[in-house]
N, C-alpha and C positions, 0 to 999 in steps of 0.2 A: 504493499500500500504505499501510496506517495502521494500528498497532498500538497498543490501548488495554488497562490494566492497572486491574483492578477487584479483587473480593473472590472467593477462588475457595470455592464454597461445596459442590460437588460433582464431585469427582476424575474426571478421563478426557482422552482427546484426540479430537475429531471434526474431520471436515471435510466441510461440506455447503453447500447454497445457502441464503441467509437468506430468510425468512419475516416480514414486519412485522406485528405483531398491533396493530391501532388503539387507540387509548385509547377504552374505552365511556364516553365522555361525553354526559350529556342537557342540551340547551338548556332549562332551566327559568325562564320569565319570574316577577316576583312578580306573578302576575295576581291579583288578587281576584275574590271570589264573593260574590252577592248571601246576604243574612241567610236568604232560603230555600233557598239551595243548600247553607248548611253541613250539615247533615243528611246529604244525599247524598255530601258530600266526607268526611265522619266515618264514611259506611258503607264507602267507596272505600278510607279508610284502614285500617279492620278488616280488611278483605278482603286488601287488599297485605300487611298483618301475617301473615294468615293462611297466605297463600297462601307467601309468603316461609318461614315457618316448615317447611312441607309440604316446600320445595324444599330446606331444609337437611337434614331428616330423609332426603330420597331421595339426597342426596350422599353423606351420612356413612354411610347402609347399603353404597352401591355403593364407596366408599372402604374400609370396613371389609374387603368380601371381597376388594379387589383388594390391600390393603397392609395390612390389619390394624387391629383395633380400637382402640390406641393411637394409629394416626395419625388416624384416623377421628376420635377425641375433640378434636382442635384445632376442630372445629367447634362443640364444647359451647360455645365462646366467644360464635361467633356468635348461637348459640341462647339462650344466656344474657343478652346484649344486646337480641336480639329480643323477650323473654318479659319484660322489665323494664316494670314498668307506669309506671314514672317515665318512661320514653322515650315511651311512646305518650300518657300525659298531655301532655309537652311539647309534640310536634306536635300533638295537639287543641287545645291552648290558643291555639296560634298560627291555626290554624282559626276557632274558635270566637269569641276575643276580637279579633283583627286581621282576619280574614274571608280568608286566604290560603287559595289552591287546594291539595289536601292534598302534591301533588308538591312545591312551593314549600316548604310548611312542613316536610315531611320533610328535604329536603335542608338548611335551614336549621339544623335542630338537629343532623343529623348532622355537617355541615360544622363547627358548633362542637365535637362532640365531636373532633373531627380536630385543629382548632387546640391544644385543650386537650392532646390527646397527643402533639403535636409538638412542644409546648414543655416537655415532660418532659425532665429530664437523664438519667433513666434510659436507656439504649441500648434494651433489650429491649421498654420502655414504648413507645417510639417507632415501632419495629416494629409495634406492634399498628394503628397509623394504617391499615395496607395492610388489616386484618380491617374496618375500620370502614369504610373505603372499598368494601370487597367488598358489606358489609350496605346501604350507600346506594346502590350500584348495583342489588342486588338489589329491595329496596323501590320505587323508580323504574322499573325496568322493568314491574313488576306495575302501577303507577301510571297508568305511560304507554302500556301496552300492548304492549310492543317485547319482541320474544324475544331469548334470550342468544346473544351471538355465539358459532358454532358453528365448530371449527375440524376438524371431520370430512371435511370436504372436502380434505384435506391425502392425497396419494396416494403421495409421495416422500419420501426421508430431507431433514429440514430442521432447521435450527437457526430456533429462534424467537425472533427479535428484538423486545424490548417496553420502552416506558418504566417499565411497572409489570406485574407480573401477580398478581392476587389467589387465595388460597388455594384459591376455589372454581375458579377456571381453571386452576389447575396441575393439580387434582384428575384435571381430565377430560381432560388431555394423551394423546395417544397414543403409548406407548412405542416401537410399531412405525414410527411417520413421525417423531416429534419426537427428534432424537437429541441436542439441546443446546438451552440456554436463555442467553439474554444479555439482562441488564436494566439499565435506568439505574438504578433505585434498588434496597433490598433490602438483606440482609445475612445473616451467618449462625445470629442467631436468629429470622429471621423464619418464621412459619407456612408462608410459600410455600416457603422454601428448605428445611424439615424434610421438607415434599411431595416436592420434587424430589430430595433425596438418598434418599427412601425408594424411588423409583421407579427408580433407578439412573441417571439423568440427567445428565450431566456440566454444568455449571451455572456462570456467573459474574455475580456481581450487582454493584451500587453503581459502575456504570461511565459514569454522570453523564449522558452524551449518544451512545451509542451508536445510540440509534432513531432520530436525526435525521441521523447518518451513513452510512446504508446505504439501498439500493433493493431492491426485492423481485427476487430472483434472483441477488443478488451473492453470491461465495462468500467465505465465512468458513471460517477455523480459528477453533476454540475448546478454550482449554486449562484444563479446569476444577481440575487440579492446581496450575498455577503462576497462575491468575487473568488469563489473556490471552487477548485476543480480535484476531484478525489481519484486519481489514477488506479485502477485494481482494488477497489475497498475490500476490507475483511468482512465478514458475516456481520459482526458488531456493528460496524459503520453501514452497511447496506440495511440492515435492521431498523438502526438508528434515522436515516434518511427515508425510509419508506414511510415510516411513522409520521416525518413531518410534512412527506409530499400529501398524504392523506389527511393530516392536520390543516396544512394550508387550503387543502379543497372544501373542506368543512368551514373554515374561516370564510373562504370566498363567497360559498355560498350563504353562509348568514349574512355576511355585509352587503349582499345583494337585496335584501329584505329591508335594508335601511334608508335606500335611494329615496323614497317617496317622503320618509319621515323627518322631521325639521331637526336641526342640530341646537337643541335646547337641552339646559342643566335640567337636574333632578327638582332644583328649585325654581325654574320657569324661566332663567335669562338665556334669551335668543342670541346664538353665536352665527356669524355670516361665514361662511365656508366656500370661497373661491377658488377657482382654479388658475395654476400657470398653464401657458400654450405658447409654441413656437410654429406652429404651422396652422392656417385655417381648417383643415379636416379634424382638428382635435377639438374645435368645438362642440362636434356632435358627440363625443365622447365625453366631454367636460357635462354636458345633459345626461347622459346614461347613467353617470355617477352622481347624478344630485347636485352639480355645483348651481351655488346663488348666482353665480355670474363669471366672470374672468378678470382675477384681481391684477395678473399679470399677463400682456401679449407682446412676447419679444418679436421683433420684427428685423433682425438681422438676417434671417434666412433669405431675404428678397437681396441682400448682399453676396452671400454666400454660394448662392447657387449657380451663379454666371460670373462672366468678365467684366459683362455689361451694367452700369447703373441701372437701377430699377426706374421706369418712366411713372411719372404722377399717376398716371391710368392703371401699372401696376401695383404700386401702393395702392389706391383706392379700392382695387378689386378687391385685393385679399384684404384690407378691412372689412369692406361692405358685407362678404360672404361672412365673415364670424359674427357681425352684427346682425345679420339677417338670422343665423342659425340661432344665436341665443334670445332673440326675441325680445320681449322685455326686459330682460335680464343686464345688468350693467357690465361693460367690456371696456377694460383699463387699458390702453395701449402706450408702453412704453417706447420713447423716441429711441434712435438708434444709439445701441451701446457697440459701435466698433473700434476694435483697437484691443489690446492686450491678448486676448483669446481668441480675438476675432479680426477679419482682416477685410481690407480693401484691394484694389489692383494697384493702387499707388503704394501702400504699405508692405504690399507684398515684394514689390523692387526696392524700399528702403526700411526695412525693419529696425525696430528700436532695440536699443542695448537693454534697456528696462521698462517693458510695455506696460507694466501694472502701474508705472510711477510717472509713467509719459504722456503721450497724446492719443487720449481714449476718450469714448462715451462722449460727454456734453461738451468737453473740450475740443475735442475733434471737430464735432459739428458746430460749433462758434468759428472754428477757423475753417469750415466749409460752407458758409450760408446759403449757397444757392442750392447744395445737395439738401441741407438742413429744411430748407423752406419746401421744396418739392414734397417732402414728407408731411411738413406740418400741414398744406394745402388739402393734400389726401385725408389725414385724420378729420382735418375741420369738414370736409365734402361727407365724410363717413358718419359724423356726427349728424347729419340732418337725417338718417337711416334707423336710428336707434339711441340707447342710453350709452354713449361713448365719454371716457374722460381720457384726459391725456396725462402723461408722466414722465418728467425729465430726471433722468438719471444722473449718479455721480455728482450731484450738486455740494459744493465745498464751501461757498459764500452767497452772500446777497447778492453781489455784482454777478455771478454766475447765474443767477437765477433771475434777476433784473434783465440782462442781456438774450435769455432764453426767450424770456415772455416778450421782449421786444422784437424778437423775430418772429413770435407768434403773431405779434399784432400787423407785422410787415404781410403775414400771409393772409390775413384778415382782410388787410386792405384790397391785395391783390382779388379775393373771391368777391369782395364788395363792387369793384370797377367791374367784373365781368358777370355779375348778377348771379352767381351759383350760391345755391341754399346751402346753409350750414346752421349749427345752432350757436346762436350768439352768446350764450351763458354755459357753452363748455367750461367744465371743472377742470383745473390745472391744479395738478401735486408735484411732488416730488419723493425719489427714493433717498433715504437716510440711509447711507452705505458706508460712509466717511467718518473717524471721529471728529473733523472738523464739522460737519453739518448736524452731529450728534449734540456737541459742546455750544454750538449757536443755535439749537433748536427754537427756542422762545421766539427769536428774532425772525427765523424762516417761516415758522407758523403763522406768522401776521402777513404772510402777502401768499400764501396758497389756500385752497380750497381742501385739501386732504394731503397725508402722507402715507408711506408706505415704507415698512422697514426692510431693507435688504442683507439681510445678516450672512450672505456667503460673501460679500466683499468686507462688510463690516467687522466681521470677526477676523478674516485677513489682515486689515488695515491695522486694525485694535492690536493683535498680536505680532505683526510683523512675521507672517508665516504664508508664504507660496503654499497653499492646498495641494497644488498639483505637482510639488516637489516631493521625490518619496524619500527623501532625507532629512525633511523636518516636517512632513504631512501629519506625524503623530502628535504636533504639537497644535494644530488646527482642533480646537475643540469648542463647540458652543456654550460649555459648563464651565468655562474658566469665570471665576469670581467677576474680573473686569466687566466682562461681556453681559452678567447680568444684571449690573449694576447700571450699567449703559441703557440696556434695552428698558428698565423699569424707569429712567428718569425720563427717555423720550415718551413713554406712553403716559407717563403721569404729566408730563410738559403737554402734550397734545389735548388730555382731558381737560385740563385746566383752560386751555383755550378754546376749546369745544372744536376742535377740527379732528374729523375721524382719520382713525389711525389703524393701518394693517401691518399684518408681516407677511412678506413675501418670497423670503429665502427657504431654504431647504430646512430649516429648524422648524417652518409651520407644520410641515409634514410627518415629522419624528414624535412617535409617541412618546419617548423619552420627556420631552419638554411642554407637553399640552397643560399640565396642570400648573407648572409655573408662569406658564404664558397668560392663562387666565387668571393665575391668583394677582399677577402685576396689573390686570385690568384690561387685557388686550379681549376684543369682541369682535376682531374681523380676522381672519386667517386667509391665505393664498398660496395654494400648493398644487403640487402634481397631482392631476384628476383621479389617478389610480390610489393615492394616500388618504380621499376624502373618506369613504366610508369609515375605513378603521378610525381615520381622528374623531369623526363624529362618534361612533362608539362609545368614544374615551368619555367625549363628553357629555352625553346620554346617561353617565355612568356616574358623574360626580356633581358636586354643588359648589357654588362659587365660594361659599363659607371654608368648606375643606381647601377648594384651591387656594385660597388666599394664606389658609395656615401651612401648606406645602411651601408657596413661593417665599413666606418670611423665613422658614426655616432653610431653606436652600440657601436663601441671601446671607446666612450667618457662617457659614461655610468658608474655609481658609484655600481649601484645593478643589480643581477642576474632578478629580477622583471622587472627592467627598460628596461633592452636587451629584456628579451622575448615578454614584451607586445609591443615592438616596431616592432622586427622582424614578428613577426606573424600579425601585422597591415600591415608591406609593404607587404608581403606575400598574404593578403587577397584582396591588391588593383588588383594584376595581376592575381590570383586563389583564387577567393573566397570560390570555393568547397573543396580548399585543407587543410583547415582551419576549 
């Protein structure tokens, strides 16, 4: 038995036999061609590009039918790269100037692209190496006349184990037969991870060498929630996880019954549970999970799916679809949070040395006002369709907030001049996710209609810990006393100012912290749609008086370990299946 720890990218527990996916590699030699053969190689290259583009269109159409148009749009990146005249010219020049054959020339140019991406400090940008590799394999497949590897032969439940899995391969997986995915590489933000999550397949990535440690048919336990892969488990471990598998099935079926019930405490206090979404199609999932609205609509996917900046019409359609799907429930749209773990084409070419402290989020938008106003106009237009709120991220000062509101004012003037309808009293808020904003919260509250606490970044900046850095990730914890006291003060100040306050970070969906958050006065939570039923169950199992006692006790501890142990124990008393 061997236990491997990786990155949990898609939740769930599965037990099945392993199937190894061989790397789709092509042995390409640096063969030269004669001058007479150059036109033939150029013709082959053009045909391979055309065939690859046709493949992508077919794949995109199939993905749109199965998973939705927004997931299918990740292949816009592939289409954009292959459509670049610069790429074709680079490959063609190696054929004409150095007389390499088309396959070798294409491989060399695209390997250069991969090296360039791998050397970027931006984590999300590095993940796009997998997309470039996908493009390389597709081109070489056509140039070498080889068929794509097909997983259609699978007839039983299997866990797919691979060194690498491209977005194209993941989009072709059978949800009936592939019940889990384990990969050496990859991460949360890769296009492969996005596709697998959308398909609901439990997955663990970043396992480094799992593909070399298994043989076809080996039994595997994959825990996509904890990020664990257990190779060749013994009978004791198998028994334990089979019980866990059954328990989760019971829990899930029980939670379904809560969908239409209110998130009210036992003493009658209503709690608003809203959802965080990244793609338009997720709005339907939110309804199914009983979400009271959208507390955080991330909009970066519009920029990450393609090399071209989205138009105002594309922004508007993405927002309009969500507002329509949510009916009369509120939709809070966060303006662009580009930078750091996200990127634009310009940033890809000139990455920052320390992106989390650099030009990101509202800072980036304020330095790119034309781009920013495109989004603001689209949000304003969508506000005419339903209950829309606008939220600015990473505000650190009153000056930034005022500048952002001035840009919004300019967008309003643009629409007024053209007679386009919009909601004139559109609520405007901010995400409190820096110590600066938390410490100046009283002043900021006087100029906004609502605030939402973004604990992901707030914890990171407060503790000076990069949660994506495996060397220090263990230091990243919401249980740190400094974080708890900061949260208490923000919620208290918002209550005094009578400004609605919510929490939209991952902390909102973690059962451990529900009682604490209720106890400090939080009444609005926003989380991943899948977390809503479990959080609702805990809320319906307690009283505000009990939660206040728990919060007071938690605030008295000196260490994060004391806090987390105590909070888990308290949740376990009222909802043992949640911890």
